[in-house]
PQR file with spaces between the fields and no chain letter, atoms N, CA, C, O and H, PARSE charges and radii, in Angstrom:
ATOM       1  N    MET     1     -14.950   14.476    5.653 -0.4000 1.5000
ATOM       2  CA   MET     1     -13.912   13.642    6.243 -0.0000 2.0000
ATOM       3  C    MET     1     -14.437   12.238    6.521  0.5500 1.7000
ATOM       4  O    MET     1     -13.706   11.265    6.335 -0.5500 1.4000
ATOM       5  N    ALA     2     -15.653   12.115    6.951 -0.4000 1.5000
ATOM       6  CA   ALA     2     -16.226   10.806    7.261 -0.0000 2.0000
ATOM       7  C    ALA     2     -16.361    9.955    6.003  0.5500 1.7000
ATOM       8  O    ALA     2     -16.210    8.735    6.066 -0.5500 1.4000
ATOM       9  H    ALA     2     -16.246   12.906    7.102  0.4000 1.0000
ATOM      10  N    ILE     3     -16.643   10.581    4.867 -0.4000 1.5000
ATOM      11  CA   ILE     3     -16.764    9.845    3.602 -0.0000 2.0000
ATOM      12  C    ILE     3     -15.409    9.262    3.207  0.5500 1.7000
ATOM      13  O    ILE     3     -15.328    8.101    2.807 -0.5500 1.4000
ATOM      14  H    ILE     3     -16.765   11.572    4.816  0.4000 1.0000
ATOM      15  N    LYS     4     -14.345   10.061    3.316 -0.4000 1.5000
ATOM      16  CA   LYS     4     -13.007    9.572    2.979 -0.0000 2.0000
ATOM      17  C    LYS     4     -12.622    8.389    3.858  0.5500 1.7000
ATOM      18  O    LYS     4     -12.071    7.402    3.370 -0.5500 1.4000
ATOM      19  H    LYS     4     -14.412   11.004    3.641  0.4000 1.0000
ATOM      20  N    SER     5     -12.904    8.485    5.123 -0.4000 1.5000
ATOM      21  CA   SER     5     -12.586    7.409    6.053 -0.0000 2.0000
ATOM      22  C    SER     5     -13.369    6.148    5.708  0.5500 1.7000
ATOM      23  O    SER     5     -12.815    5.049    5.739 -0.5500 1.4000
ATOM      24  H    SER     5     -13.351    9.287    5.519  0.4000 1.0000
ATOM      25  N    PHE     6     -14.640    6.293    5.383 -0.4000 1.5000
ATOM      26  CA   PHE     6     -15.470    5.148    5.001 -0.0000 2.0000
ATOM      27  C    PHE     6     -14.950    4.494    3.731  0.5500 1.7000
ATOM      28  O    PHE     6     -14.838    3.270    3.667 -0.5500 1.4000
ATOM      29  H    PHE     6     -15.090    7.186    5.358  0.4000 1.0000
ATOM      30  N    ILE     7     -14.631    5.294    2.721 -0.4000 1.5000
ATOM      31  CA   ILE     7     -14.122    4.753    1.449 -0.0000 2.0000
ATOM      32  C    ILE     7     -12.805    4.028    1.672  0.5500 1.7000
ATOM      33  O    ILE     7     -12.582    2.955    1.112 -0.5500 1.4000
ATOM      34  H    ILE     7     -14.723    6.289    2.773  0.4000 1.0000
ATOM      35  N    ARG     8     -11.934    4.606    2.485 -0.4000 1.5000
ATOM      36  CA   ARG     8     -10.656    3.960    2.772 -0.0000 2.0000
ATOM      37  C    ARG     8     -10.856    2.616    3.464  0.5500 1.7000
ATOM      38  O    ARG     8     -10.176    1.646    3.129 -0.5500 1.4000
ATOM      39  H    ARG     8     -12.115    5.478    2.940  0.4000 1.0000
ATOM      40  N    LYS     9     -11.770    2.544    4.417 -0.4000 1.5000
ATOM      41  CA   LYS     9     -12.045    1.289    5.109 -0.0000 2.0000
ATOM      42  C    LYS     9     -12.583    0.234    4.154  0.5500 1.7000
ATOM      43  O    LYS     9     -12.217   -0.937    4.256 -0.5500 1.4000
ATOM      44  H    LYS     9     -12.323    3.332    4.689  0.4000 1.0000
ATOM      45  N    VAL    10     -13.443    0.634    3.231 -0.4000 1.5000
ATOM      46  CA   VAL    10     -13.993   -0.315    2.258 -0.0000 2.0000
ATOM      47  C    VAL    10     -12.889   -0.819    1.329  0.5500 1.7000
ATOM      48  O    VAL    10     -12.809   -2.017    1.057 -0.5500 1.4000
ATOM      49  H    VAL    10     -13.739    1.586    3.148  0.4000 1.0000
ATOM      50  N    ILE    11     -12.049    0.075    0.847 -0.4000 1.5000
ATOM      51  CA   ILE    11     -10.953   -0.324   -0.046 -0.0000 2.0000
ATOM      52  C    ILE    11     -10.003   -1.285    0.665  0.5500 1.7000
ATOM      53  O    ILE    11      -9.586   -2.282    0.076 -0.5500 1.4000
ATOM      54  H    ILE    11     -12.114    1.048    1.067  0.4000 1.0000
ATOM      55  N    TYR    12      -9.656   -1.004    1.914 -0.4000 1.5000
ATOM      56  CA   TYR    12      -8.730   -1.857    2.644 -0.0000 2.0000
ATOM      57  C    TYR    12      -9.359   -3.204    3.005  0.5500 1.7000
ATOM      58  O    TYR    12      -8.642   -4.189    3.181 -0.5500 1.4000
ATOM      59  H    TYR    12      -9.994   -0.194    2.392  0.4000 1.0000
ATOM      60  N    LYS    13     -10.676   -3.259    3.117 -0.4000 1.5000
ATOM      61  CA   LYS    13     -11.352   -4.494    3.523 -0.0000 2.0000
ATOM      62  C    LYS    13     -11.419   -5.514    2.393  0.5500 1.7000
ATOM      63  O    LYS    13     -11.229   -6.707    2.629 -0.5500 1.4000
ATOM      64  H    LYS    13     -11.258   -2.458    2.975  0.4000 1.0000
ATOM      65  N    TYR    14     -11.682   -5.070    1.188 -0.4000 1.5000
ATOM      66  CA   TYR    14     -11.882   -5.977    0.054 -0.0000 2.0000
ATOM      67  C    TYR    14     -10.648   -6.001   -0.830  0.5500 1.7000
ATOM      68  O    TYR    14     -10.246   -4.978   -1.385 -0.5500 1.4000
ATOM      69  H    TYR    14     -11.837   -4.101    0.997  0.4000 1.0000
ATOM      70  N    ASP    15     -10.053   -7.175   -0.956 -0.4000 1.5000
ATOM      71  CA   ASP    15      -8.790   -7.309   -1.663 -0.0000 2.0000
ATOM      72  C    ASP    15      -8.887   -6.877   -3.126  0.5500 1.7000
ATOM      73  O    ASP    15      -7.961   -6.248   -3.636 -0.5500 1.4000
ATOM      74  H    ASP    15     -10.379   -8.006   -0.506  0.4000 1.0000
ATOM      75  N    LEU    16      -9.964   -7.194   -3.799 -0.4000 1.5000
ATOM      76  CA   LEU    16     -10.112   -6.812   -5.201 -0.0000 2.0000
ATOM      77  C    LEU    16     -10.104   -5.294   -5.362  0.5500 1.7000
ATOM      78  O    LEU    16      -9.432   -4.772   -6.251 -0.5500 1.4000
ATOM      79  H    LEU    16     -10.717   -7.705   -3.385  0.4000 1.0000
ATOM      80  N    LEU    17     -10.839   -4.584   -4.517 -0.4000 1.5000
ATOM      81  CA   LEU    17     -10.832   -3.119   -4.553 -0.0000 2.0000
ATOM      82  C    LEU    17      -9.458   -2.565   -4.196  0.5500 1.7000
ATOM      83  O    LEU    17      -8.988   -1.608   -4.812 -0.5500 1.4000
ATOM      84  H    LEU    17     -11.385   -5.008   -3.794  0.4000 1.0000
ATOM      85  N    PHE    18      -8.818   -3.170   -3.199 -0.4000 1.5000
ATOM      86  CA   PHE    18      -7.482   -2.743   -2.774 -0.0000 2.0000
ATOM      87  C    PHE    18      -6.494   -2.857   -3.930  0.5500 1.7000
ATOM      88  O    PHE    18      -5.775   -1.907   -4.241 -0.5500 1.4000
ATOM      89  H    PHE    18      -9.200   -3.947   -2.699  0.4000 1.0000
ATOM      90  N    GLN    19      -6.465   -4.028   -4.562 -0.4000 1.5000
ATOM      91  CA   GLN    19      -5.546   -4.263   -5.680 -0.0000 2.0000
ATOM      92  C    GLN    19      -5.813   -3.276   -6.823  0.5500 1.7000
ATOM      93  O    GLN    19      -4.879   -2.692   -7.373 -0.5500 1.4000
ATOM      94  H    GLN    19      -7.049   -4.799   -4.310  0.4000 1.0000
ATOM      95  N    PHE    20      -7.074   -3.095   -7.173 -0.4000 1.5000
ATOM      96  CA   PHE    20      -7.441   -2.198   -8.267 -0.0000 2.0000
ATOM      97  C    PHE    20      -7.039   -0.761   -7.967  0.5500 1.7000
ATOM      98  O    PHE    20      -6.424   -0.099   -8.803 -0.5500 1.4000
ATOM      99  H    PHE    20      -7.832   -3.569   -6.726  0.4000 1.0000
ATOM     100  N    TYR    21      -7.381   -0.279   -6.782 -0.4000 1.5000
ATOM     101  CA   TYR    21      -7.065    1.100   -6.424 -0.0000 2.0000
ATOM     102  C    TYR    21      -5.557    1.351   -6.420  0.5500 1.7000
ATOM     103  O    TYR    21      -5.090    2.325   -7.010 -0.5500 1.4000
ATOM     104  H    TYR    21      -7.880   -0.817   -6.103  0.4000 1.0000
ATOM     105  N    PHE    22      -4.795    0.477   -5.757 -0.4000 1.5000
ATOM     106  CA   PHE    22      -3.366    0.741   -5.615 -0.0000 2.0000
ATOM     107  C    PHE    22      -2.551    0.412   -6.861  0.5500 1.7000
ATOM     108  O    PHE    22      -1.391    0.811   -6.953 -0.5500 1.4000
ATOM     109  H    PHE    22      -5.174   -0.314   -5.278  0.4000 1.0000
ATOM     110  N    LYS    23      -3.124   -0.298   -7.812 -0.4000 1.5000
ATOM     111  CA   LYS    23      -2.422   -0.512   -9.084 -0.0000 2.0000
ATOM     112  C    LYS    23      -2.689    0.612  -10.074  0.5500 1.7000
ATOM     113  O    LYS    23      -1.804    0.967  -10.852 -0.5500 1.4000
ATOM     114  H    LYS    23      -4.067   -0.623   -7.738  0.4000 1.0000
ATOM     115  N    TYR    24      -3.902    1.183  -10.061 -0.4000 1.5000
ATOM     116  CA   TYR    24      -4.273    2.113  -11.117 -0.0000 2.0000
ATOM     117  C    TYR    24      -4.535    3.555  -10.673  0.5500 1.7000
ATOM     118  O    TYR    24      -4.442    4.462  -11.501 -0.5500 1.4000
ATOM     119  H    TYR    24      -4.621    0.895   -9.429  0.4000 1.0000
ATOM     120  N    PHE    25      -4.855    3.798   -9.417 -0.4000 1.5000
ATOM     121  CA   PHE    25      -5.226    5.140   -8.988 -0.0000 2.0000
ATOM     122  C    PHE    25      -4.345    5.732   -7.895  0.5500 1.7000
ATOM     123  O    PHE    25      -4.481    6.916   -7.587 -0.5500 1.4000
ATOM     124  H    PHE    25      -4.930    3.061   -8.744  0.4000 1.0000
ATOM     125  N    PHE    26      -3.467    4.968   -7.310 -0.4000 1.5000
ATOM     126  CA   PHE    26      -2.650    5.425   -6.188 -0.0000 2.0000
ATOM     127  C    PHE    26      -1.677    6.513   -6.613  0.5500 1.7000
ATOM     128  O    PHE    26      -0.971    6.376   -7.612 -0.5500 1.4000
ATOM     129  H    PHE    26      -3.356    4.006   -7.560  0.4000 1.0000
ATOM     130  N    LYS    27      -1.648    7.588   -5.846 -0.4000 1.5000
ATOM     131  CA   LYS    27      -0.689    8.680   -6.047 -0.0000 2.0000
ATOM     132  C    LYS    27       0.212    8.744   -4.821  0.5500 1.7000
ATOM     133  O    LYS    27      -0.272    9.013   -3.722 -0.5500 1.4000
ATOM     134  H    LYS    27      -2.221    7.699   -5.034  0.4000 1.0000
ATOM     135  N    PRO    28       1.520    8.503   -4.985 -0.5600 1.5000
ATOM     136  CA   PRO    28       2.446    8.532   -3.838  0.2800 2.0000
ATOM     137  C    PRO    28       2.443    9.880   -3.134  0.5500 1.7000
ATOM     138  O    PRO    28       2.326   10.931   -3.764 -0.5500 1.4000
ATOM     139  N    GLU    29       2.575    9.825   -1.800 -0.4000 1.5000
ATOM     140  CA   GLU    29       2.553   11.032   -0.982 -0.0000 2.0000
ATOM     141  C    GLU    29       3.941   11.589   -0.708  0.5500 1.7000
ATOM     142  O    GLU    29       4.075   12.780   -0.428 -0.5500 1.4000
ATOM     143  H    GLU    29       2.670    8.971   -1.288  0.4000 1.0000
ATOM     144  N    ASP    30       4.968   10.766   -0.781 -0.4000 1.5000
ATOM     145  CA   ASP    30       6.327   11.227   -0.508 -0.0000 2.0000
ATOM     146  C    ASP    30       7.315   10.474   -1.397  0.5500 1.7000
ATOM     147  O    ASP    30       6.911    9.618   -2.185 -0.5500 1.4000
ATOM     148  H    ASP    30       4.859    9.798   -1.008  0.4000 1.0000
ATOM     149  N    THR    31       8.599   10.786   -1.276 -0.4000 1.5000
ATOM     150  CA   THR    31       9.598   10.191   -2.163 -0.0000 2.0000
ATOM     151  C    THR    31       9.787    8.696   -1.920  0.5500 1.7000
ATOM     152  O    THR    31      10.047    7.956   -2.870 -0.5500 1.4000
ATOM     153  H    THR    31       8.926   11.482   -0.636  0.4000 1.0000
ATOM     154  N    LEU    32       9.665    8.229   -0.671 -0.4000 1.5000
ATOM     155  CA   LEU    32       9.780    6.795   -0.404 -0.0000 2.0000
ATOM     156  C    LEU    32       8.664    6.032   -1.103  0.5500 1.7000
ATOM     157  O    LEU    32       8.916    5.021   -1.758 -0.5500 1.4000
ATOM     158  H    LEU    32       9.454    8.830    0.100  0.4000 1.0000
ATOM     159  N    GLN    33       7.439    6.511   -0.968 -0.4000 1.5000
ATOM     160  CA   GLN    33       6.317    5.845   -1.620 -0.0000 2.0000
ATOM     161  C    GLN    33       6.437    5.916   -3.141  0.5500 1.7000
ATOM     162  O    GLN    33       6.080    4.965   -3.836 -0.5500 1.4000
ATOM     163  H    GLN    33       7.234    7.332   -0.436  0.4000 1.0000
ATOM     164  N    GLU    34       6.931    7.024   -3.653 -0.4000 1.5000
ATOM     165  CA   GLU    34       7.120    7.166   -5.098 -0.0000 2.0000
ATOM     166  C    GLU    34       8.149    6.156   -5.604  0.5500 1.7000
ATOM     167  O    GLU    34       7.927    5.506   -6.626 -0.5500 1.4000
ATOM     168  H    GLU    34       7.221    7.796   -3.088  0.4000 1.0000
ATOM     169  N    PHE    35       9.267    6.022   -4.900 -0.4000 1.5000
ATOM     170  CA   PHE    35      10.292    5.057   -5.282 -0.0000 2.0000
ATOM     171  C    PHE    35       9.745    3.636   -5.242  0.5500 1.7000
ATOM     172  O    PHE    35       9.905    2.887   -6.205 -0.5500 1.4000
ATOM     173  H    PHE    35       9.447    6.550   -4.070  0.4000 1.0000
ATOM     174  N    LEU    36       9.101    3.256   -4.139 -0.4000 1.5000
ATOM     175  CA   LEU    36       8.561    1.900   -4.003 -0.0000 2.0000
ATOM     176  C    LEU    36       7.502    1.620   -5.060  0.5500 1.7000
ATOM     177  O    LEU    36       7.457    0.527   -5.625 -0.5500 1.4000
ATOM     178  H    LEU    36       8.972    3.865   -3.357  0.4000 1.0000
ATOM     179  N    ASN    37       6.661    2.594   -5.326 -0.4000 1.5000
ATOM     180  CA   ASN    37       5.606    2.424   -6.327 -0.0000 2.0000
ATOM     181  C    ASN    37       6.187    2.196   -7.717  0.5500 1.7000
ATOM     182  O    ASN    37       5.759    1.285   -8.426 -0.5500 1.4000
ATOM     183  H    ASN    37       6.697    3.482   -4.867  0.4000 1.0000
ATOM     184  N    ASN    38       7.150    3.009   -8.109 -0.4000 1.5000
ATOM     185  CA   ASN    38       7.730    2.899   -9.450 -0.0000 2.0000
ATOM     186  C    ASN    38       8.613    1.666   -9.609  0.5500 1.7000
ATOM     187  O    ASN    38       8.566    1.001  -10.644 -0.5500 1.4000
ATOM     188  H    ASN    38       7.498    3.749   -7.533  0.4000 1.0000
ATOM     189  N    TYR    39       9.412    1.356   -8.603 -0.4000 1.5000
ATOM     190  CA   TYR    39      10.377    0.267   -8.722 -0.0000 2.0000
ATOM     191  C    TYR    39       9.735   -1.110   -8.599  0.5500 1.7000
ATOM     192  O    TYR    39      10.076   -2.021   -9.354 -0.5500 1.4000
ATOM     193  H    TYR    39       9.450    1.895   -7.762  0.4000 1.0000
ATOM     194  N    PHE    40       8.811   -1.271   -7.658 -0.4000 1.5000
ATOM     195  CA   PHE    40       8.295   -2.601   -7.369 -0.0000 2.0000
ATOM     196  C    PHE    40       6.948   -2.913   -8.014  0.5500 1.7000
ATOM     197  O    PHE    40       6.417   -4.003   -7.800 -0.5500 1.4000
ATOM     198  H    PHE    40       8.533   -0.531   -7.045  0.4000 1.0000
ATOM     199  N    ARG    41       6.385   -2.015   -8.781 -0.4000 1.5000
ATOM     200  CA   ARG    41       5.076   -2.253   -9.406 -0.0000 2.0000
ATOM     201  C    ARG    41       5.082   -3.524  -10.247  0.5500 1.7000
ATOM     202  O    ARG    41       4.135   -4.307  -10.181 -0.5500 1.4000
ATOM     203  H    ARG    41       6.816   -1.129   -8.955  0.4000 1.0000
ATOM     204  N    ASN    42       6.111   -3.738  -11.022 -0.4000 1.5000
ATOM     205  CA   ASN    42       6.180   -4.914  -11.903 -0.0000 2.0000
ATOM     206  C    ASN    42       7.312   -5.864  -11.539  0.5500 1.7000
ATOM     207  O    ASN    42       7.655   -6.743  -12.329 -0.5500 1.4000
ATOM     208  H    ASN    42       6.881   -3.102  -11.076  0.4000 1.0000
ATOM     209  N    TYR    43       7.889   -5.704  -10.371 -0.4000 1.5000
ATOM     210  CA   TYR    43       8.992   -6.547   -9.912 -0.0000 2.0000
ATOM     211  C    TYR    43       8.454   -7.922   -9.524  0.5500 1.7000
ATOM     212  O    TYR    43       7.490   -8.023   -8.764 -0.5500 1.4000
ATOM     213  H    TYR    43       7.610   -4.989   -9.729  0.4000 1.0000
ATOM     214  N    LYS    44       9.079   -8.981  -10.047 -0.4000 1.5000
ATOM     215  CA   LYS    44       8.578  -10.338   -9.800 -0.0000 2.0000
ATOM     216  C    LYS    44       9.505  -11.176   -8.919  0.5500 1.7000
ATOM     217  O    LYS    44       9.210  -12.344   -8.667 -0.5500 1.4000
ATOM     218  H    LYS    44       9.861   -8.898  -10.664  0.4000 1.0000
ATOM     219  N    GLY    45      10.607  -10.614   -8.451 -0.4000 1.5000
ATOM     220  CA   GLY    45      11.535  -11.359   -7.603 -0.0000 2.0000
ATOM     221  C    GLY    45      11.060  -11.439   -6.158  0.5500 1.7000
ATOM     222  O    GLY    45      10.030  -10.870   -5.796 -0.5500 1.4000
ATOM     223  H    GLY    45      10.847   -9.665   -8.656  0.4000 1.0000
ATOM     224  N    ASN    46      11.823  -12.150   -5.343 -0.4000 1.5000
ATOM     225  CA   ASN    46      11.515  -12.261   -3.919 -0.0000 2.0000
ATOM     226  C    ASN    46      12.042  -11.042   -3.165  0.5500 1.7000
ATOM     227  O    ASN    46      13.116  -10.524   -3.472 -0.5500 1.4000
ATOM     228  H    ASN    46      12.660  -12.612   -5.637  0.4000 1.0000
ATOM     229  N    ILE    47      11.287  -10.604   -2.197 -0.4000 1.5000
ATOM     230  CA   ILE    47      11.693   -9.473   -1.375 -0.0000 2.0000
ATOM     231  C    ILE    47      11.641   -9.914    0.085  0.5500 1.7000
ATOM     232  O    ILE    47      10.649  -10.488    0.532 -0.5500 1.4000
ATOM     233  H    ILE    47      10.415  -11.025   -1.948  0.4000 1.0000
ATOM     234  N    HIS    48      12.720   -9.640    0.826 -0.4000 1.5000
ATOM     235  CA   HIS    48      12.784   -9.938    2.255 -0.0000 2.0000
ATOM     236  C    HIS    48      13.119   -8.642    2.982  0.5500 1.7000
ATOM     237  O    HIS    48      14.013   -7.904    2.569 -0.5500 1.4000
ATOM     238  H    HIS    48      13.526   -9.173    0.462  0.4000 1.0000
ATOM     239  N    PHE    49      12.405   -8.372    4.054 -0.4000 1.5000
ATOM     240  CA   PHE    49      12.674   -7.164    4.814 -0.0000 2.0000
ATOM     241  C    PHE    49      12.193   -7.351    6.245  0.5500 1.7000
ATOM     242  O    PHE    49      11.387   -8.233    6.540 -0.5500 1.4000
ATOM     243  H    PHE    49      11.679   -8.972    4.389  0.4000 1.0000
ATOM     244  N    ILE    50      12.701   -6.511    7.115 -0.4000 1.5000
ATOM     245  CA   ILE    50      12.244   -6.445    8.497 -0.0000 2.0000
ATOM     246  C    ILE    50      11.784   -5.017    8.727  0.5500 1.7000
ATOM     247  O    ILE    50      12.524   -4.067    8.469 -0.5500 1.4000
ATOM     248  H    ILE    50      13.356   -5.794    6.876  0.4000 1.0000
ATOM     249  N    GLN    51      10.566   -4.869    9.210 -0.4000 1.5000
ATOM     250  CA   GLN    51      10.042   -3.541    9.490 -0.0000 2.0000
ATOM     251  C    GLN    51       9.854   -3.396   10.994  0.5500 1.7000
ATOM     252  O    GLN    51       9.164   -4.191   11.633 -0.5500 1.4000
ATOM     253  H    GLN    51       9.965   -5.641    9.419  0.4000 1.0000
ATOM     254  N    ILE    52      10.477   -2.374   11.535 -0.4000 1.5000
ATOM     255  CA   ILE    52      10.392   -2.115   12.961 -0.0000 2.0000
ATOM     256  C    ILE    52       9.743   -0.750   13.146  0.5500 1.7000
ATOM     257  O    ILE    52      10.187    0.238   12.561 -0.5500 1.4000
ATOM     258  H    ILE    52      11.038   -1.729   11.016  0.4000 1.0000
ATOM     259  N    GLY    53       8.696   -0.698   13.956 -0.4000 1.5000
ATOM     260  CA   GLY    53       8.027    0.579   14.164 -0.0000 2.0000
ATOM     261  C    GLY    53       6.928    0.470   15.199  0.5500 1.7000
ATOM     262  O    GLY    53       6.655   -0.607   15.729 -0.5500 1.4000
ATOM     263  H    GLY    53       8.336   -1.501   14.431  0.4000 1.0000
ATOM     264  N    ALA    54       6.303    1.598   15.480 -0.4000 1.5000
ATOM     265  CA   ALA    54       5.285    1.655   16.524 -0.0000 2.0000
ATOM     266  C    ALA    54       3.863    1.602   15.974  0.5500 1.7000
ATOM     267  O    ALA    54       2.911    1.558   16.753 -0.5500 1.4000
ATOM     268  H    ALA    54       6.524    2.473   15.049  0.4000 1.0000
ATOM     269  N    ASN    55       3.695    1.604   14.661 -0.4000 1.5000
ATOM     270  CA   ASN    55       2.354    1.559   14.085 -0.0000 2.0000
ATOM     271  C    ASN    55       1.786    0.152   14.171  0.5500 1.7000
ATOM     272  O    ASN    55       2.490   -0.791   14.533 -0.5500 1.4000
ATOM     273  H    ASN    55       4.469    1.640   14.028  0.4000 1.0000
ATOM     274  N    ASP    56       0.521    0.017   13.840 -0.4000 1.5000
ATOM     275  CA   ASP    56      -0.130   -1.296   13.895 -0.0000 2.0000
ATOM     276  C    ASP    56       0.165   -2.145   12.667  0.5500 1.7000
ATOM     277  O    ASP    56      -0.305   -3.280   12.586 -0.5500 1.4000
ATOM     278  H    ASP    56      -0.051    0.782   13.547  0.4000 1.0000
ATOM     279  N    GLY    57       0.926   -1.634   11.717 -0.4000 1.5000
ATOM     280  CA   GLY    57       1.291   -2.398   10.536 -0.0000 2.0000
ATOM     281  C    GLY    57       0.298   -2.270    9.403  0.5500 1.7000
ATOM     282  O    GLY    57       0.465   -2.915    8.368 -0.5500 1.4000
ATOM     283  H    GLY    57       1.309   -0.712   11.783  0.4000 1.0000
ATOM     284  N    GLN    58      -0.723   -1.463    9.565 -0.4000 1.5000
ATOM     285  CA   GLN    58      -1.707   -1.289    8.501 -0.0000 2.0000
ATOM     286  C    GLN    58      -2.045    0.184    8.316  0.5500 1.7000
ATOM     287  O    GLN    58      -1.687    0.769    7.294 -0.5500 1.4000
ATOM     288  H    GLN    58      -0.859   -0.939   10.406  0.4000 1.0000
ATOM     289  N    TRP    59      -2.721    0.793    9.273 -0.4000 1.5000
ATOM     290  CA   TRP    59      -3.108    2.194    9.133 -0.0000 2.0000
ATOM     291  C    TRP    59      -1.903    3.099    9.345  0.5500 1.7000
ATOM     292  O    TRP    59      -1.128    2.903   10.281 -0.5500 1.4000
ATOM     293  H    TRP    59      -3.012    0.318   10.104  0.4000 1.0000
ATOM     294  N    ASN    60      -1.751    4.070    8.489 -0.4000 1.5000
ATOM     295  CA   ASN    60      -0.655    5.045    8.514 -0.0000 2.0000
ATOM     296  C    ASN    60       0.720    4.400    8.371  0.5500 1.7000
ATOM     297  O    ASN    60       1.725    4.989    8.769 -0.5500 1.4000
ATOM     298  H    ASN    60      -2.381    4.229    7.729  0.4000 1.0000
ATOM     299  N    ASP    61       0.770    3.217    7.817 -0.4000 1.5000
ATOM     300  CA   ASP    61       2.041    2.547    7.546 -0.0000 2.0000
ATOM     301  C    ASP    61       2.433    2.874    6.113  0.5500 1.7000
ATOM     302  O    ASP    61       1.660    2.627    5.187 -0.5500 1.4000
ATOM     303  H    ASP    61      -0.046    2.739    7.494  0.4000 1.0000
ATOM     304  N    SER    62       3.618    3.425    5.923 -0.4000 1.5000
ATOM     305  CA   SER    62       4.008    3.895    4.592 -0.0000 2.0000
ATOM     306  C    SER    62       4.276    2.782    3.589  0.5500 1.7000
ATOM     307  O    SER    62       4.277    3.049    2.387 -0.5500 1.4000
ATOM     308  H    SER    62       4.246    3.625    6.674  0.4000 1.0000
ATOM     309  N    ILE    63       4.505    1.541    4.028 -0.4000 1.5000
ATOM     310  CA   ILE    63       4.779    0.484    3.051 -0.0000 2.0000
ATOM     311  C    ILE    63       3.749   -0.636    3.043  0.5500 1.7000
ATOM     312  O    ILE    63       3.880   -1.574    2.257 -0.5500 1.4000
ATOM     313  H    ILE    63       4.504    1.324    5.004  0.4000 1.0000
ATOM     314  N    TYR    64       2.722   -0.566    3.899 -0.4000 1.5000
ATOM     315  CA   TYR    64       1.707   -1.630    3.952 -0.0000 2.0000
ATOM     316  C    TYR    64       1.053   -1.866    2.597  0.5500 1.7000
ATOM     317  O    TYR    64       0.855   -3.010    2.187 -0.5500 1.4000
ATOM     318  H    TYR    64       2.616    0.196    4.538  0.4000 1.0000
ATOM     319  N    LYS    65       0.721   -0.786    1.908 -0.4000 1.5000
ATOM     320  CA   LYS    65       0.041   -0.927    0.615 -0.0000 2.0000
ATOM     321  C    LYS    65       0.896   -1.675   -0.394  0.5500 1.7000
ATOM     322  O    LYS    65       0.367   -2.384   -1.249 -0.5500 1.4000
ATOM     323  H    LYS    65       0.882    0.143    2.241  0.4000 1.0000
ATOM     324  N    PHE    66       2.218   -1.527   -0.303 -0.4000 1.5000
ATOM     325  CA   PHE    66       3.099   -2.230   -1.225 -0.0000 2.0000
ATOM     326  C    PHE    66       3.247   -3.694   -0.841  0.5500 1.7000
ATOM     327  O    PHE    66       3.335   -4.568   -1.704 -0.5500 1.4000
ATOM     328  H    PHE    66       2.648   -0.951    0.392  0.4000 1.0000
ATOM     329  N    ILE    67       3.272   -3.953    0.457 -0.4000 1.5000
ATOM     330  CA   ILE    67       3.343   -5.328    0.951 -0.0000 2.0000
ATOM     331  C    ILE    67       2.123   -6.098    0.461  0.5500 1.7000
ATOM     332  O    ILE    67       2.248   -7.217   -0.038 -0.5500 1.4000
ATOM     333  H    ILE    67       3.200   -3.244    1.158  0.4000 1.0000
ATOM     334  N    ARG    68       0.969   -5.512    0.600 -0.4000 1.5000
ATOM     335  CA   ARG    68      -0.267   -6.191    0.222 -0.0000 2.0000
ATOM     336  C    ARG    68      -0.460   -6.227   -1.299  0.5500 1.7000
ATOM     337  O    ARG    68      -0.831   -7.262   -1.853 -0.5500 1.4000
ATOM     338  H    ARG    68       0.867   -4.604    1.005  0.4000 1.0000
ATOM     339  N    ARG    69      -0.211   -5.109   -1.967 -0.4000 1.5000
ATOM     340  CA   ARG    69      -0.415   -5.036   -3.415 -0.0000 2.0000
ATOM     341  C    ARG    69       0.516   -5.952   -4.188  0.5500 1.7000
ATOM     342  O    ARG    69       0.096   -6.629   -5.126 -0.5500 1.4000
ATOM     343  H    ARG    69       0.090   -4.268   -1.517  0.4000 1.0000
ATOM     344  N    ASP    70       1.785   -5.970   -3.791 -0.4000 1.5000
ATOM     345  CA   ASP    70       2.791   -6.703   -4.555 -0.0000 2.0000
ATOM     346  C    ASP    70       3.109   -8.066   -3.995  0.5500 1.7000
ATOM     347  O    ASP    70       3.959   -8.774   -4.535 -0.5500 1.4000
ATOM     348  H    ASP    70       2.126   -5.420   -3.029  0.4000 1.0000
ATOM     349  N    GLY    71       2.430   -8.455   -2.904 -0.4000 1.5000
ATOM     350  CA   GLY    71       2.606   -9.792   -2.349 -0.0000 2.0000
ATOM     351  C    GLY    71       3.967  -10.038   -1.715  0.5500 1.7000
ATOM     352  O    GLY    71       4.526  -11.126   -1.854 -0.5500 1.4000
ATOM     353  H    GLY    71       1.740   -7.880   -2.466  0.4000 1.0000
ATOM     354  N    TRP    72       4.505   -9.040   -1.021 -0.4000 1.5000
ATOM     355  CA   TRP    72       5.794   -9.223   -0.375 -0.0000 2.0000
ATOM     356  C    TRP    72       5.626  -10.173    0.771  0.5500 1.7000
ATOM     357  O    TRP    72       6.594  -10.478    1.468 -0.5500 1.4000
ATOM     358  H    TRP    72       4.051   -8.157   -0.908  0.4000 1.0000
């Protein structure tokens, strides 16, 4: 478990690793992530949204990876 946590922290820290991992190796965990991954992977338009929640906006956030990967 400690290895997974360490690898995740390293991937999230370095943008190049983050981009590479979430473009080529990411496997969606649920239907929302699957939809966002498939639909917005190559989408080049502008996206506007408001996210309301109790998380810190990074860890355990279901859309953070898409915000960062796709430049929302």
